[in-house]
LOZA-153949 format. One record per residue (C-alpha): residue number from 0; residue in three letters; chain; x, y, z. Coordinates in nm, 3 decimals. Layout:
<rs>
<r><k>NUM</k><r>Ala</r><c>A</c><c1>X</c1><c2>Y</c2><c3>Z</c3></r>
...
</rs>
This chain:
<rs>
<r><k>0</k><r>Met</r><c>A</c><c1>-2.146</c1><c2>-2.857</c2><c3>4.263</c3></r>
<r><k>1</k><r>Pro</r><c>A</c><c1>-2.069</c1><c2>-2.507</c2><c3>4.387</c3></r>
<r><k>2</k><r>Val</r><c>A</c><c1>-1.891</c1><c2>-2.490</c2><c3>4.720</c3></r>
<r><k>3</k><r>Val</r><c>A</c><c1>-2.130</c1><c2>-2.409</c2><c3>5.004</c3></r>
<r><k>4</k><r>Gln</r><c>A</c><c1>-2.021</c1><c2>-2.115</c2><c3>5.215</c3></r>
<r><k>5</k><r>Pro</r><c>A</c><c1>-2.189</c1><c2>-1.961</c2><c3>5.523</c3></r>
<r><k>6</k><r>Ile</r><c>A</c><c1>-2.343</c1><c2>-1.616</c2><c3>5.476</c3></r>
<r><k>7</k><r>Asp</r><c>A</c><c1>-2.385</c1><c2>-1.327</c2><c3>5.718</c3></r>
<r><k>8</k><r>Arg</r><c>A</c><c1>-2.751</c1><c2>-1.322</c2><c3>5.823</c3></r>
<r><k>9</k><r>Asp</r><c>A</c><c1>-2.767</c1><c2>-0.943</c2><c3>5.868</c3></r>
<r><k>10</k><r>Ile</r><c>A</c><c1>-2.621</c1><c2>-0.882</c2><c3>5.522</c3></r>
<r><k>11</k><r>Phe</r><c>A</c><c1>-2.853</c1><c2>-1.137</c2><c3>5.360</c3></r>
<r><k>12</k><r>Glu</r><c>A</c><c1>-3.170</c1><c2>-1.002</c2><c3>5.532</c3></r>
<r><k>13</k><r>Lys</r><c>A</c><c1>-3.081</c1><c2>-0.632</c2><c3>5.497</c3></r>
<r><k>14</k><r>Asp</r><c>A</c><c1>-3.387</c1><c2>-0.425</c2><c3>5.396</c3></r>
<r><k>15</k><r>Ser</r><c>A</c><c1>-3.575</c1><c2>-0.740</c2><c3>5.287</c3></r>
<r><k>16</k><r>Ser</r><c>A</c><c1>-3.864</c1><c2>-0.866</c2><c3>5.501</c3></r>
<r><k>17</k><r>Ala</r><c>A</c><c1>-3.916</c1><c2>-1.152</c2><c3>5.254</c3></r>
<r><k>18</k><r>Arg</r><c>A</c><c1>-3.564</c1><c2>-1.279</c2><c3>5.314</c3></r>
<r><k>19</k><r>Ala</r><c>A</c><c1>-3.602</c1><c2>-1.245</c2><c3>5.690</c3></r>
<r><k>20</k><r>Ala</r><c>A</c><c1>-3.923</c1><c2>-1.452</c2><c3>5.677</c3></r>
<r><k>21</k><r>Leu</r><c>A</c><c1>-3.753</c1><c2>-1.709</c2><c3>5.457</c3></r>
<r><k>22</k><r>Val</r><c>A</c><c1>-3.466</c1><c2>-1.751</c2><c3>5.704</c3></r>
<r><k>23</k><r>Val</r><c>A</c><c1>-3.707</c1><c2>-1.790</c2><c3>5.998</c3></r>
<r><k>24</k><r>Ala</r><c>A</c><c1>-3.904</c1><c2>-2.057</c2><c3>5.809</c3></r>
<r><k>25</k><r>Phe</r><c>A</c><c1>-3.592</c1><c2>-2.249</c2><c3>5.701</c3></r>
<r><k>26</k><r>Val</r><c>A</c><c1>-3.441</c1><c2>-2.241</c2><c3>6.051</c3></r>
<r><k>27</k><r>Ala</r><c>A</c><c1>-3.772</c1><c2>-2.355</c2><c3>6.202</c3></r>
<r><k>28</k><r>Ala</r><c>A</c><c1>-3.786</c1><c2>-2.643</c2><c3>5.954</c3></r>
<r><k>29</k><r>Arg</r><c>A</c><c1>-3.425</c1><c2>-2.727</c2><c3>6.044</c3></r>
<r><k>30</k><r>Leu</r><c>A</c><c1>-3.310</c1><c2>-2.676</c2><c3>5.686</c3></r>
<r><k>31</k><r>Leu</r><c>A</c><c1>-3.074</c1><c2>-2.395</c2><c3>5.787</c3></r>
<r><k>32</k><r>Thr</r><c>A</c><c1>-2.858</c1><c2>-2.347</c2><c3>6.093</c3></r>
<r><k>33</k><r>Ala</r><c>A</c><c1>-2.786</c1><c2>-2.009</c2><c3>6.248</c3></r>
<r><k>34</k><r>Glu</r><c>A</c><c1>-2.448</c1><c2>-2.000</c2><c3>6.420</c3></r>
<r><k>35</k><r>Ala</r><c>A</c><c1>-2.318</c1><c2>-1.699</c2><c3>6.611</c3></r>
<r><k>36</k><r>Ser</r><c>A</c><c1>-1.959</c1><c2>-1.594</c2><c3>6.557</c3></r>
<r><k>37</k><r>Gly</r><c>A</c><c1>-1.878</c1><c2>-1.287</c2><c3>6.757</c3></r>
<r><k>38</k><r>Ala</r><c>A</c><c1>-2.131</c1><c2>-1.018</c2><c3>6.677</c3></r>
<r><k>39</k><r>Ala</r><c>A</c><c1>-2.237</c1><c2>-1.184</c2><c3>6.350</c3></r>
<r><k>40</k><r>Val</r><c>A</c><c1>-2.474</c1><c2>-1.474</c2><c3>6.285</c3></r>
<r><k>41</k><r>Tyr</r><c>A</c><c1>-2.394</c1><c2>-1.702</c2><c3>5.991</c3></r>
<r><k>42</k><r>Leu</r><c>A</c><c1>-2.640</c1><c2>-1.920</c2><c3>5.800</c3></r>
<r><k>43</k><r>Arg</r><c>A</c><c1>-2.567</c1><c2>-2.245</c2><c3>5.622</c3></r>
<r><k>44</k><r>Pro</r><c>A</c><c1>-2.762</c1><c2>-2.553</c2><c3>5.508</c3></r>
<r><k>45</k><r>Val</r><c>A</c><c1>-2.801</c1><c2>-2.827</c2><c3>5.766</c3></r>
<r><k>46</k><r>His</r><c>A</c><c1>-2.686</c1><c2>-3.069</c2><c3>5.496</c3></r>
<r><k>47</k><r>Glu</r><c>A</c><c1>-2.552</c1><c2>-3.002</c2><c3>5.148</c3></r>
<r><k>48</k><r>Ala</r><c>A</c><c1>-2.785</c1><c2>-3.272</c2><c3>5.013</c3></r>
<r><k>49</k><r>Leu</r><c>A</c><c1>-3.057</c1><c2>-3.010</c2><c3>5.039</c3></r>
<r><k>50</k><r>Leu</r><c>A</c><c1>-2.910</c1><c2>-2.845</c2><c3>4.732</c3></r>
<r><k>51</k><r>Arg</r><c>A</c><c1>-2.919</c1><c2>-3.172</c2><c3>4.537</c3></r>
<r><k>52</k><r>Ile</r><c>A</c><c1>-3.262</c1><c2>-3.311</c2><c3>4.625</c3></r>
<r><k>53</k><r>Trp</r><c>A</c><c1>-3.486</c1><c2>-3.006</c2><c3>4.659</c3></r>
<r><k>54</k><r>Pro</r><c>A</c><c1>-3.609</c1><c2>-2.934</c2><c3>4.301</c3></r>
<r><k>55</k><r>Glu</r><c>A</c><c1>-3.633</c1><c2>-2.559</c2><c3>4.355</c3></r>
<r><k>56</k><r>Ala</r><c>A</c><c1>-3.274</c1><c2>-2.542</c2><c3>4.482</c3></r>
<r><k>57</k><r>Val</r><c>A</c><c1>-3.148</c1><c2>-2.763</c2><c3>4.198</c3></r>
<r><k>58</k><r>Thr</r><c>A</c><c1>-3.315</c1><c2>-2.535</c2><c3>3.942</c3></r>
<r><k>59</k><r>Ile</r><c>A</c><c1>-3.169</c1><c2>-2.220</c2><c3>4.097</c3></r>
<r><k>60</k><r>Leu</r><c>A</c><c1>-2.820</c1><c2>-2.372</c2><c3>4.106</c3></r>
<r><k>61</k><r>Ala</r><c>A</c><c1>-2.847</c1><c2>-2.492</c2><c3>3.745</c3></r>
<r><k>62</k><r>Glu</r><c>A</c><c1>-2.952</c1><c2>-2.147</c2><c3>3.629</c3></r>
<r><k>63</k><r>Asn</r><c>A</c><c1>-2.681</c1><c2>-1.965</c2><c3>3.821</c3></r>
<r><k>64</k><r>Ala</r><c>A</c><c1>-2.393</c1><c2>-2.216</c2><c3>3.831</c3></r>
<r><k>65</k><r>Ser</r><c>A</c><c1>-2.186</c1><c2>-2.029</c2><c3>3.573</c3></r>
<r><k>66</k><r>Leu</r><c>A</c><c1>-2.233</c1><c2>-1.697</c2><c3>3.754</c3></r>
<r><k>67</k><r>Ile</r><c>A</c><c1>-2.139</c1><c2>-1.861</c2><c3>4.084</c3></r>
<r><k>68</k><r>Arg</r><c>A</c><c1>-1.819</c1><c2>-1.991</c2><c3>3.925</c3></r>
<r><k>69</k><r>Val</r><c>A</c><c1>-1.747</c1><c2>-1.640</c2><c3>3.794</c3></r>
<r><k>70</k><r>Arg</r><c>A</c><c1>-1.790</c1><c2>-1.504</c2><c3>4.146</c3></r>
<r><k>71</k><r>His</r><c>A</c><c1>-1.545</c1><c2>-1.758</c2><c3>4.292</c3></r>
<r><k>72</k><r>Thr</r><c>A</c><c1>-1.298</c1><c2>-1.681</c2><c3>4.012</c3></r>
<r><k>73</k><r>Leu</r><c>A</c><c1>-1.320</c1><c2>-1.308</c2><c3>4.074</c3></r>
<r><k>74</k><r>Glu</r><c>A</c><c1>-1.283</c1><c2>-1.324</c2><c3>4.453</c3></r>
<r><k>75</k><r>Pro</r><c>A</c><c1>-0.900</c1><c2>-1.355</c2><c3>4.465</c3></r>
<r><k>76</k><r>Ile</r><c>A</c><c1>-0.858</c1><c2>-1.113</c2><c3>4.171</c3></r>
<r><k>77</k><r>Ala</r><c>A</c><c1>-1.081</c1><c2>-0.851</c2><c3>4.334</c3></r>
<r><k>78</k><r>Arg</r><c>A</c><c1>-0.902</c1><c2>-0.903</c2><c3>4.666</c3></r>
<r><k>79</k><r>Glu</r><c>A</c><c1>-0.562</c1><c2>-0.844</c2><c3>4.504</c3></r>
<r><k>80</k><r>Trp</r><c>A</c><c1>-0.697</c1><c2>-0.530</c2><c3>4.338</c3></r>
<r><k>81</k><r>Ser</r><c>A</c><c1>-0.843</c1><c2>-0.404</c2><c3>4.666</c3></r>
<r><k>82</k><r>Asp</r><c>A</c><c1>-0.516</c1><c2>-0.463</c2><c3>4.854</c3></r>
<r><k>83</k><r>Ala</r><c>A</c><c1>-0.290</c1><c2>-0.320</c2><c3>4.582</c3></r>
<r><k>84</k><r>Pro</r><c>A</c><c1>-0.146</c1><c2>0.034</c2><c3>4.616</c3></r>
<r><k>85</k><r>Ala</r><c>A</c><c1>-0.336</c1><c2>0.301</c2><c3>4.424</c3></r>
<r><k>86</k><r>Ala</r><c>A</c><c1>-0.059</c1><c2>0.330</c2><c3>4.165</c3></r>
<r><k>87</k><r>Glu</r><c>A</c><c1>-0.081</c1><c2>-0.042</c2><c3>4.083</c3></r>
<r><k>88</k><r>Lys</r><c>A</c><c1>-0.457</c1><c2>-0.095</c2><c3>4.084</c3></r>
<r><k>89</k><r>Ala</r><c>A</c><c1>-0.497</c1><c2>-0.029</c2><c3>3.712</c3></r>
<r><k>90</k><r>Arg</r><c>A</c><c1>-0.294</c1><c2>-0.334</c2><c3>3.606</c3></r>
<r><k>91</k><r>His</r><c>A</c><c1>-0.521</c1><c2>-0.564</c2><c3>3.811</c3></r>
<r><k>92</k><r>Leu</r><c>A</c><c1>-0.826</c1><c2>-0.450</c2><c3>3.613</c3></r>
<r><k>93</k><r>Asp</r><c>A</c><c1>-0.714</c1><c2>-0.619</c2><c3>3.291</c3></r>
<r><k>94</k><r>Ile</r><c>A</c><c1>-0.921</c1><c2>-0.939</c2><c3>3.277</c3></r>
<r><k>95</k><r>Ser</r><c>A</c><c1>-1.034</c1><c2>-1.149</c2><c3>2.981</c3></r>
<r><k>96</k><r>Pro</r><c>A</c><c1>-1.339</c1><c2>-1.035</c2><c3>2.782</c3></r>
<r><k>97</k><r>Ala</r><c>A</c><c1>-1.523</c1><c2>-1.359</c2><c3>2.870</c3></r>
<r><k>98</k><r>Leu</r><c>A</c><c1>-1.463</c1><c2>-1.312</c2><c3>3.243</c3></r>
<r><k>99</k><r>Leu</r><c>A</c><c1>-1.560</c1><c2>-0.946</c2><c3>3.220</c3></r>
<r><k>100</k><r>Asp</r><c>A</c><c1>-1.888</c1><c2>-1.037</c2><c3>3.048</c3></r>
<r><k>101</k><r>Gly</r><c>A</c><c1>-1.955</c1><c2>-1.296</c2><c3>3.316</c3></r>
<r><k>102</k><r>Ala</r><c>A</c><c1>-1.876</c1><c2>-1.044</c2><c3>3.592</c3></r>
<r><k>103</k><r>Gln</r><c>A</c><c1>-2.125</c1><c2>-0.792</c2><c3>3.452</c3></r>
<r><k>104</k><r>Ala</r><c>A</c><c1>-2.391</c1><c2>-1.062</c2><c3>3.423</c3></r>
<r><k>105</k><r>Met</r><c>A</c><c1>-2.319</c1><c2>-1.170</c2><c3>3.781</c3></r>
<r><k>106</k><r>Val</r><c>A</c><c1>-2.358</c1><c2>-0.815</c2><c3>3.919</c3></r>
<r><k>107</k><r>Ala</r><c>A</c><c1>-2.678</c1><c2>-0.770</c2><c3>3.717</c3></r>
<r><k>108</k><r>Arg</r><c>A</c><c1>-2.818</c1><c2>-1.100</c2><c3>3.849</c3></r>
<r><k>109</k><r>Phe</r><c>A</c><c1>-2.710</c1><c2>-1.089</c2><c3>4.214</c3></r>
<r><k>110</k><r>Gly</r><c>A</c><c1>-2.701</c1><c2>-0.712</c2><c3>4.268</c3></r>
<r><k>111</k><r>Gly</r><c>A</c><c1>-2.648</c1><c2>-0.624</c2><c3>4.633</c3></r>
<r><k>112</k><r>Asp</r><c>A</c><c1>-2.554</c1><c2>-0.982</c2><c3>4.722</c3></r>
<r><k>113</k><r>Val</r><c>A</c><c1>-2.221</c1><c2>-0.919</c2><c3>4.549</c3></r>
<r><k>114</k><r>Pro</r><c>A</c><c1>-1.976</c1><c2>-0.765</c2><c3>4.799</c3></r>
<r><k>115</k><r>Ala</r><c>A</c><c1>-1.920</c1><c2>-0.392</c2><c3>4.755</c3></r>
<r><k>116</k><r>Ala</r><c>A</c><c1>-1.547</c1><c2>-0.441</c2><c3>4.691</c3></r>
<r><k>117</k><r>Met</r><c>A</c><c1>-1.619</c1><c2>-0.689</c2><c3>4.411</c3></r>
<r><k>118</k><r>Arg</r><c>A</c><c1>-1.879</c1><c2>-0.458</c2><c3>4.254</c3></r>
<r><k>119</k><r>Ala</r><c>A</c><c1>-1.625</c1><c2>-0.175</c2><c3>4.262</c3></r>
<r><k>120</k><r>Phe</r><c>A</c><c1>-1.369</c1><c2>-0.402</c2><c3>4.096</c3></r>
<r><k>121</k><r>Val</r><c>A</c><c1>-1.614</c1><c2>-0.499</c2><c3>3.820</c3></r>
<r><k>122</k><r>Met</r><c>A</c><c1>-1.703</c1><c2>-0.133</c2><c3>3.758</c3></r>
<r><k>123</k><r>Gly</r><c>A</c><c1>-1.332</c1><c2>-0.047</c2><c3>3.736</c3></r>
<r><k>124</k><r>Ala</r><c>A</c><c1>-1.268</c1><c2>-0.337</c2><c3>3.497</c3></r>
<r><k>125</k><r>Val</r><c>A</c><c1>-1.557</c1><c2>-0.226</c2><c3>3.275</c3></r>
<r><k>126</k><r>Ala</r><c>A</c><c1>-1.424</c1><c2>0.132</c2><c3>3.268</c3></r>
<r><k>127</k><r>Ala</r><c>A</c><c1>-1.071</c1><c2>0.008</c2><c3>3.189</c3></r>
<r><k>128</k><r>Asp</r><c>A</c><c1>-1.205</c1><c2>-0.214</c2><c3>2.910</c3></r>
<r><k>129</k><r>Ser</r><c>A</c><c1>-1.405</c1><c2>0.078</c2><c3>2.764</c3></r>
<r><k>130</k><r>Ala</r><c>A</c><c1>-1.093</c1><c2>0.299</c2><c3>2.772</c3></r>
<r><k>131</k><r>Arg</r><c>A</c><c1>-0.891</c1><c2>0.026</c2><c3>2.603</c3></r>
<r><k>132</k><r>Arg</r><c>A</c><c1>-1.156</c1><c2>-0.019</c2><c3>2.333</c3></r>
<r><k>133</k><r>Glu</r><c>A</c><c1>-1.166</c1><c2>0.358</c2><c3>2.276</c3></r>
<r><k>134</k><r>Arg</r><c>A</c><c1>-0.787</c1><c2>0.368</c2><c3>2.239</c3></r>
<r><k>135</k><r>Glu</r><c>A</c><c1>-0.808</c1><c2>0.081</c2><c3>1.992</c3></r>
<r><k>136</k><r>Arg</r><c>A</c><c1>-1.084</c1><c2>0.261</c2><c3>1.796</c3></r>
<r><k>137</k><r>Arg</r><c>A</c><c1>-0.873</c1><c2>0.577</c2><c3>1.782</c3></r>
<r><k>138</k><r>Arg</r><c>A</c><c1>-0.575</c1><c2>0.374</c2><c3>1.667</c3></r>
<r><k>139</k><r>Gln</r><c>A</c><c1>-0.785</c1><c2>0.206</c2><c3>1.398</c3></r>
<r><k>140</k><r>Arg</r><c>A</c><c1>-0.921</c1><c2>0.544</c2><c3>1.285</c3></r>
<r><k>141</k><r>Lys</r><c>A</c><c1>-0.566</c1><c2>0.677</c2><c3>1.258</c3></r>
<r><k>142</k><r>Ile</r><c>A</c><c1>-0.466</c1><c2>0.372</c2><c3>1.053</c3></r>
<r><k>143</k><r>Ile</r><c>A</c><c1>-0.771</c1><c2>0.414</c2><c3>0.828</c3></r>
<r><k>144</k><r>Leu</r><c>A</c><c1>-0.704</c1><c2>0.787</c2><c3>0.782</c3></r>
<r><k>145</k><r>Ala</r><c>A</c><c1>-0.337</c1><c2>0.723</c2><c3>0.710</c3></r>
<r><k>146</k><r>Thr</r><c>A</c><c1>-0.429</c1><c2>0.449</c2><c3>0.461</c3></r>
<r><k>147</k><r>Ala</r><c>A</c><c1>-0.688</c1><c2>0.672</c2><c3>0.294</c3></r>
<r><k>148</k><r>Ser</r><c>A</c><c1>-0.437</c1><c2>0.957</c2><c3>0.273</c3></r>
<r><k>149</k><r>Gly</r><c>A</c><c1>-0.179</c1><c2>0.722</c2><c3>0.126</c3></r>
<r><k>150</k><r>Leu</r><c>A</c><c1>-0.429</c1><c2>0.597</c2><c3>-0.131</c3></r>
<r><k>151</k><r>Ala</r><c>A</c><c1>-0.526</c1><c2>0.953</c2><c3>-0.221</c3></r>
<r><k>152</k><r>Ile</r><c>A</c><c1>-0.160</c1><c2>1.046</c2><c3>-0.269</c3></r>
<r><k>153</k><r>Ala</r><c>A</c><c1>-0.099</c1><c2>0.729</c2><c3>-0.469</c3></r>
<r><k>154</k><r>Leu</r><c>A</c><c1>-0.399</c1><c2>0.801</c2><c3>-0.692</c3></r>
<r><k>155</k><r>Ser</r><c>A</c><c1>-0.282</c1><c2>1.160</c2><c3>-0.740</c3></r>
<r><k>156</k><r>Leu</r><c>A</c><c1>0.066</c1><c2>1.042</c2><c3>-0.832</c3></r>
<r><k>157</k><r>Ala</r><c>A</c><c1>-0.081</c1><c2>0.781</c2><c3>-1.065</c3></r>
<r><k>158</k><r>Gly</r><c>A</c><c1>-0.293</c1><c2>1.051</c2><c3>-1.231</c3></r>
<r><k>159</k><r>Leu</r><c>A</c><c1>0.012</c1><c2>1.278</c2><c3>-1.266</c3></r>
<r><k>160</k><r>Ala</r><c>A</c><c1>0.218</c1><c2>0.992</c2><c3>-1.407</c3></r>
<r><k>161</k><r>Gly</r><c>A</c><c1>-0.060</c1><c2>0.914</c2><c3>-1.655</c3></r>
<r><k>162</k><r>Trp</r><c>A</c><c1>-0.080</c1><c2>1.280</c2><c3>-1.761</c3></r>
<r><k>163</k><r>Gln</r><c>A</c><c1>0.300</c1><c2>1.297</c2><c3>-1.800</c3></r>
<r><k>164</k><r>Trp</r><c>A</c><c1>0.296</c1><c2>0.974</c2><c3>-2.000</c3></r>
<r><k>165</k><r>Arg</r><c>A</c><c1>0.024</c1><c2>1.107</c2><c3>-2.229</c3></r>
<r><k>166</k><r>Thr</r><c>A</c><c1>0.210</c1><c2>1.437</c2><c3>-2.266</c3></r>
<r><k>167</k><r>Ala</r><c>A</c><c1>0.536</c1><c2>1.257</c2><c3>-2.341</c3></r>
<r><k>168</k><r>Arg</r><c>A</c><c1>0.362</c1><c2>1.036</c2><c3>-2.593</c3></r>
<r><k>169</k><r>Val</r><c>A</c><c1>0.212</c1><c2>1.339</c2><c3>-2.769</c3></r>
<r><k>170</k><r>Gln</r><c>A</c><c1>0.554</c1><c2>1.506</c2><c3>-2.774</c3></r>
<r><k>171</k><r>Arg</r><c>A</c><c1>0.713</c1><c2>1.188</c2><c3>-2.901</c3></r>
<r><k>172</k><r>Asp</r><c>A</c><c1>0.453</c1><c2>1.155</c2><c3>-3.175</c3></r>
<r><k>173</k><r>Lys</r><c>A</c><c1>0.518</c1><c2>1.517</c2><c3>-3.275</c3></r>
<r><k>174</k><r>Ala</r><c>A</c><c1>0.893</c1><c2>1.461</c2><c3>-3.278</c3></r>
<r><k>175</k><r>Glu</r><c>A</c><c1>0.858</c1><c2>1.146</c2><c3>-3.484</c3></r>
<r><k>176</k><r>His</r><c>A</c><c1>0.632</c1><c2>1.329</c2><c3>-3.729</c3></r>
<r><k>177</k><r>Ala</r><c>A</c><c1>0.882</c1><c2>1.617</c2><c3>-3.760</c3></r>
<r><k>178</k><r>Leu</r><c>A</c><c1>1.168</c1><c2>1.372</c2><c3>-3.814</c3></r>
<r><k>179</k><r>Lys</r><c>A</c><c1>0.973</c1><c2>1.192</c2><c3>-4.082</c3></r>
<r><k>180</k><r>Leu</r><c>A</c><c1>0.906</c1><c2>1.523</c2><c3>-4.261</c3></r>
<r><k>181</k><r>Ala</r><c>A</c><c1>1.279</c1><c2>1.613</c2><c3>-4.243</c3></r>
<r><k>182</k><r>Ile</r><c>A</c><c1>1.379</c1><c2>1.271</c2><c3>-4.381</c3></r>
<r><k>183</k><r>Asp</r><c>A</c><c1>1.120</c1><c2>1.304</c2><c3>-4.657</c3></r>
<r><k>184</k><r>Thr</r><c>A</c><c1>1.268</c1><c2>1.648</c2><c3>-4.742</c3></r>
<r><k>185</k><r>Ala</r><c>A</c><c1>1.620</c1><c2>1.504</c2><c3>-4.762</c3></r>
<r><k>186</k><r>Asn</r><c>A</c><c1>1.496</c1><c2>1.215</c2><c3>-4.974</c3></r>
<r><k>187</k><r>Gly</r><c>A</c><c1>1.316</c1><c2>1.462</c2><c3>-5.197</c3></r>
<r><k>188</k><r>Leu</r><c>A</c><c1>1.636</c1><c2>1.656</c2><c3>-5.254</c3></r>
<r><k>189</k><r>Val</r><c>A</c><c1>1.822</c1><c2>1.337</c2><c3>-5.340</c3></r>
<r><k>190</k><r>Phe</r><c>A</c><c1>1.569</c1><c2>1.152</c2><c3>-5.552</c3></r>
<r><k>191</k><r>Asn</r><c>A</c><c1>1.347</c1><c2>1.420</c2><c3>-5.700</c3></r>
<r><k>192</k><r>Leu</r><c>A</c><c1>1.606</c1><c2>1.686</c2><c3>-5.769</c3></r>
<r><k>193</k><r>Ala</r><c>A</c><c1>1.962</c1><c2>1.557</c2><c3>-5.775</c3></r>
<r><k>194</k><r>Gln</r><c>A</c><c1>1.891</c1><c2>1.243</c2><c3>-5.976</c3></r>
<r><k>195</k><r>Lys</r><c>A</c><c1>1.659</c1><c2>1.418</c2><c3>-6.223</c3></r>
<r><k>196</k><r>Phe</r><c>A</c><c1>1.895</c1><c2>1.712</c2><c3>-6.269</c3></r>
<r><k>197</k><r>Arg</r><c>A</c><c1>2.189</c1><c2>1.482</c2><c3>-6.328</c3></r>
<r><k>198</k><r>Asp</r><c>A</c><c1>1.992</c1><c2>1.281</c2><c3>-6.582</c3></r>
<r><k>199</k><r>Ala</r><c>A</c><c1>1.883</c1><c2>1.608</c2><c3>-6.746</c3></r>
<r><k>200</k><r>Gly</r><c>A</c><c1>2.243</c1><c2>1.721</c2><c3>-6.797</c3></r>
<r><k>201</k><r>Val</r><c>A</c><c1>2.255</c1><c2>1.985</c2><c3>-6.521</c3></r>
<r><k>202</k><r>Pro</r><c>A</c><c1>2.621</c1><c2>2.058</c2><c3>-6.434</c3></r>
<r><k>203</k><r>Ala</r><c>A</c><c1>2.766</c1><c2>1.822</c2><c3>-6.171</c3></r>
<r><k>204</k><r>Ala</r><c>A</c><c1>2.856</c1><c2>2.112</c2><c3>-5.941</c3></r>
<r><k>205</k><r>Asn</r><c>A</c><c1>2.487</c1><c2>2.212</c2><c3>-5.914</c3></r>
<r><k>206</k><r>Val</r><c>A</c><c1>2.379</c1><c2>1.853</c2><c3>-5.851</c3></r>
<r><k>207</k><r>Lys</r><c>A</c><c1>2.651</c1><c2>1.813</c2><c3>-5.585</c3></r>
<r><k>208</k><r>Asp</r><c>A</c><c1>2.531</c1><c2>2.133</c2><c3>-5.414</c3></r>
<r><k>209</k><r>Ile</r><c>A</c><c1>2.182</c1><c2>1.985</c2><c3>-5.386</c3></r>
<r><k>210</k><r>Leu</r><c>A</c><c1>2.324</c1><c2>1.660</c2><c3>-5.246</c3></r>
<r><k>211</k><r>Asp</r><c>A</c><c1>2.540</c1><c2>1.855</c2><c3>-5.001</c3></r>
<r><k>212</k><r>Arg</r><c>A</c><c1>2.231</c1><c2>2.037</c2><c3>-4.871</c3></r>
<r><k>213</k><r>Ala</r><c>A</c><c1>2.051</c1><c2>1.706</c2><c3>-4.824</c3></r>
<r><k>214</k><r>Arg</r><c>A</c><c1>2.351</c1><c2>1.559</c2><c3>-4.642</c3></r>
<r><k>215</k><r>Lys</r><c>A</c><c1>2.381</c1><c2>1.871</c2><c3>-4.420</c3></r>
<r><k>216</k><r>Leu</r><c>A</c><c1>2.017</c1><c2>1.824</c2><c3>-4.319</c3></r>
<r><k>217</k><r>Gln</r><c>A</c><c1>2.083</c1><c2>1.458</c2><c3>-4.243</c3></r>
<r><k>218</k><r>Glu</r><c>A</c><c1>2.392</c1><c2>1.539</c2><c3>-4.036</c3></r>
<r><k>219</k><r>Asp</r><c>A</c><c1>2.201</c1><c2>1.803</c2><c3>-3.839</c3></r>
<r><k>220</k><r>Leu</r><c>A</c><c1>1.936</c1><c2>1.546</c2><c3>-3.755</c3></r>
<r><k>221</k><r>Leu</r><c>A</c><c1>2.198</c1><c2>1.290</c2><c3>-3.652</c3></r>
<r><k>222</k><r>Ser</r><c>A</c><c1>2.384</c1><c2>1.540</c2><c3>-3.433</c3></r>
<r><k>223</k><r>Ala</r><c>A</c><c1>2.052</c1><c2>1.617</c2><c3>-3.257</c3></r>
<r><k>224</k><r>Gly</r><c>A</c><c1>2.024</c1><c2>1.249</c2><c3>-3.161</c3></r>
<r><k>225</k><r>Glu</r><c>A</c><c1>1.750</c1><c2>1.165</c2><c3>-3.411</c3></r>
<r><k>226</k><r>Ala</r><c>A</c><c1>1.919</c1><c2>0.858</c2><c3>-3.559</c3></r>
<r><k>227</k><r>Asn</r><c>A</c><c1>1.693</c1><c2>0.586</c2><c3>-3.690</c3></r>
<r><k>228</k><r>Ala</r><c>A</c><c1>1.700</c1><c2>0.331</c2><c3>-3.971</c3></r>
<r><k>229</k><r>Asp</r><c>A</c><c1>1.516</c1><c2>0.555</c2><c3>-4.222</c3></r>
<r><k>230</k><r>Leu</r><c>A</c><c1>1.756</c1><c2>0.845</c2><c3>-4.160</c3></r>
<r><k>231</k><r>Arg</r><c>A</c><c1>2.062</c1><c2>0.620</c2><c3>-4.196</c3></r>
<r><k>232</k><r>Arg</r><c>A</c><c1>1.918</c1><c2>0.476</c2><c3>-4.516</c3></r>
<r><k>233</k><r>Ser</r><c>A</c><c1>1.857</c1><c2>0.828</c2><c3>-4.653</c3></r>
<r><k>234</k><r>Gln</r><c>A</c><c1>2.216</c1><c2>0.925</c2><c3>-4.565</c3></r>
<r><k>235</k><r>Ala</r><c>A</c><c1>2.350</c1><c2>0.616</c2><c3>-4.742</c3></r>
<r><k>236</k><r>Val</r><c>A</c><c1>2.154</c1><c2>0.701</c2><c3>-5.056</c3></r>
<r><k>237</k><r>Asp</r><c>A</c><c1>2.281</c1><c2>1.060</c2><c3>-5.049</c3></r>
<r><k>238</k><r>Leu</r><c>A</c><c1>2.642</c1><c2>0.948</c2><c3>-5.018</c3></r>
<r><k>239</k><r>Asp</r><c>A</c><c1>2.596</c1><c2>0.702</c2><c3>-5.302</c3></r>
<r><k>240</k><r>Glu</r><c>A</c><c1>2.441</c1><c2>0.971</c2><c3>-5.524</c3></r>
<r><k>241</k><r>Thr</r><c>A</c><c1>2.723</c1><c2>1.211</c2><c3>-5.434</c3></r>
<r><k>242</k><r>Ala</r><c>A</c><c1>2.979</c1><c2>0.950</c2><c3>-5.537</c3></r>
<r><k>243</k><r>Arg</r><c>A</c><c1>2.798</c1><c2>0.894</c2><c3>-5.867</c3></r>
<r><k>244</k><r>Thr</r><c>A</c><c1>2.784</c1><c2>1.267</c2><c3>-5.935</c3></r>
<r><k>245</k><r>Leu</r><c>A</c><c1>3.154</c1><c2>1.313</c2><c3>-5.860</c3></r>
<r><k>246</k><r>Leu</r><c>A</c><c1>3.242</c1><c2>1.023</c2><c3>-6.091</c3></r>
</rs>
């Protein structure tokens, strides 16, 4: 059960003839007491059982129990905020999202019955929460923009790398084709000319000159770093044919 607290009659009845009539009726029926304390008059139930046995009161309490608990929770927090120096008020406005939602619902439900200081605290907490959410949104946008920029750069670099790879592959294919043509030329000098000329009785000096030209081509390719198994094989054949010619 919520804790029963006396309320200031003037504050409760302010600008409300219906409330004033209600208080008069409840006091006349001895359901409420009106007790003077200084210049103020405070109202409270004659007995707390009224709130447990009167169906209308039970329904009202059941509907508003959570908001009443929120109000009691906020009272010391709002009081600390109100008493804090101006430079320290901001840190007292940081409350949990659940409590903030409950505080807004409480102000919407009870309106002017919520003390002015507590309403001011709730408004400040809402503004602080909105500012925090906006900062978080800006931070998220910055992260998203940075991520998008990084992805764009990565995609650009990937595209450049792909273009360079394709270019290098084309150049490699061209180089391999040129090397193959050069090896075929050397092999042609060795097999098609030197061997046939030697078999046809052409002087050995002429055959050796052809073989020397083929070997010079092979050595030029090797010195350019174009060594591969086919080139080495062609060089071996040339050397063997040169040895045969010299013999």
